[in-house]
MARDOFI-634777 format. One record per atom (N, C-alpha, C, O): x, y, z. Coordinates in steps of 0.02 Angstrom, whole numbers, plus 50000, padded with zeros to 5 digits. Example, Ala and Ser with C-alpha at 12.3 -4.5 7.8 and 13.67 -1.06 7.14 Angstrom:
<rs>
506604971650390;506154977550390;506604983550390;507124983450423;506424988850354;506844994750357;506455000250394;506705005750402;
</rs>
This chain:
<rs>
505995146649535;506485141649531;505975135149546;505605134449595;506065131049493;505635124249516;506095118449541;506655116749522;505645115649593;506155109449626;505835103549586;505235102249583;506305100649558;506045094349525;506285087949557;506225082649526;506605088149627;506725082749663;506095078349657;505525080149640;506305071949676;505795066849693;506035061349755;506465056949748;505715062649809;505885058249866;506635057749890;506865052949920;506905062449874;507625064249893;508125063649834;508715065249844;507895061249768;508275059449726;508245066049665;507755069649659;508865066849624;508845071949586;508135074149544;507965079849530;507875069549531;507095071249484;506895063749476;507215058749490;506145064649444;505835058049444;506075051449411;505975045649430;506405053449359;506695046849316;507275044449353;507405038449347;507675048249390;508175045049434;507875040549493;508065034849504;507425043649525;507215039449572;506635033749550;506465029949595;506365032949493;506165028049456;506555022049450;506405016449471;507215024349410;507595018849403;507965016449465;508165010649463;508075020149520;508295017149568;507675011249607;507805006249641;507045013749589;506515009549623;506625003149585;506694998249621;506655002349535;506624996149498;507274992449485;507254986549466;507854995649496;508604993449492;508954992449551;509344987849561;508764998149600;509274998849663;509224993849712;509674994449754;508804988649722;508984983649755;509404978449729;509774975349768;509404977149670;510014973149627;510664975349643;511124971649660;510724982649635;511354986549644;511614985649698;512184983549705;511104987649759;511244987249827;511624980549847;512074980249889;511374975249811;511594967349830;512294967349804;512744964849837;512384970149742;512964969049705;513514973649741;514084971549749;513314979949762;513864983349801;514134979649868;514714978749887;513544977749896;513674974549961;514154967449952;514464965150001;514174964849897;514624958749880;515204961549849;515614957949820;515284968349855;515954970949827;515884974349767;516174979749765;515604972849723;515584975649658;515634982649659;515434985649709;515934986349601;515914993649589;515424996249548;515484995449487;514904999649574;514435001449532;514545008049514;514605012649555;514585008949441;514845015249400;514205017749380;513675014649385;514295024049355;513645025949324;513595023849255;513055024049227;514195021649219;514195019149152;513805010349160;513455007649118;513975007849220;513585001149216;512815002249245;512344998549230;512785007049280;511995007849289;511525010949229;510925010049223;511925014349191;511485016749120;511515009749079;511035008049044;512055005849083;512015000549018;511594994149049;511334989749014;511564994549125;511074988549144;510454991349122;510194987949077;510124996649138;509534998649116;509384998449041;508894995349021;509775001249002;509685000448917;509584994248910;509034992248888;510154989148930;510084981948904;509404979148936;509084974848905;509234981148984;508434977249016;507924980148971;507504976148953;507854986748946;507414988648908;507444985548845;506934983048820;508024985448817;507994982148737;507844974348747;507694970848698;507894971548813;507684965248816;506994964448815;506664960448781;506814968548853;505964968748860;505614970548795;505124967648771;505924975948770;505524977748698;505594973648648;505164973648605;506144969448643;506284963848599;506404966548532;506664972048522;506194962148481;506264965448409;505884969648387;505294967948382;506074976048369;505534982048354;505414982348281;505054986848259;505704977548238;505834977548180;504994977948144;504824980848092;504574973748194;503814973248170;503554978248179;503634980448236;503084982848128;502894988048123;502464988848186;502494994048218;502044983548203;501514984048251;501694985648312;501394989848345;502324981848338;502524985548407;503024989848401;503164992548455;503394991848348;503854997548340;503595004548379;503965008048413;503025005648369;502715011448386;502765010648468;503045015048501;502475005048496;502425003548567;503205004448595;503295008448640;503755000848569;504185001748593;504585009648598;504935011948643;504395012148539;504715019148537;504275024048586;504575028448616;503685023548592;503315025648658;503565024248722;503605028848762;503775018048738;504105016848797;504835020948794;504915025448835;505225019848760;505875022848754;505795031548767;506215034948797;505315033548743;505165041248752;504925042848817;505155047848846;504425038548849;504205039848915;504755038648968;504695041549022;505225035148957;505795033249004;506225040049014;506475041249069;506295043748968;506785050048970;507485047749012;507615050349066;507845043348984;508465040949014;508955047249010;509425047749050;508845051648966;509405057248971;509295061349035;509745064949055;508715060949067;508675064249134;508825061949191;508755065349242;509075055149191;509315050149236;510025052549260;510495053149221;510055054049328;510735056149363;511045050849376;511015049049434;511435046749326;511855040049349;512275041249391;512415036649429;512565046849397;513135048049455;512825046549520;513055042349558;512225050349534;511955049949591;511805042449606;511925040749664;511555037749562;511365033349574;511965028649592;511925025049641;512525028649552;513155026149572;513415027849635;513585023049670;513475033249657;513725036649721;513225032849780;513455030349831;512635032949767;512065028949811;512355023149825;512475021749883;512495018949777;512655012949777;513465009649795;513635003749794;513835014849808;514475013049823;514585010549890;514355013049941;515025004149882;515165002249947;515265006850003;515525012450000;515025003950054;515165008850118;515705006950144;515845000950145;516155012350173;516765011450197;516735008650280;516495011950326;517005002350285;516994999550360;517475004750419;517975008250407;517135003750477;517475008450513;518245005150542;518354999250557;518555008950544;519415005750560;519355002550633;519844999950659;
</rs>
């Protein structure tokens, strides 16, 4: 059996997403925002779409597709990310 965990995360893809987006989500959660798996996924996808811009230009389309393939967003454990950034319960 292979252990594909990465620094305590489900896998390297999940760890990488948290590395780049986690500080922002932690701040939002601290301010009371509910960080859901769908929210995390949408934020990452929107950021990539913005970064890659208009891929209609053939010269840049290959690079954009390469980056999408390298991201392996299908392997990201969005539920683990959301749970990690859930607001902490205050002690009564």
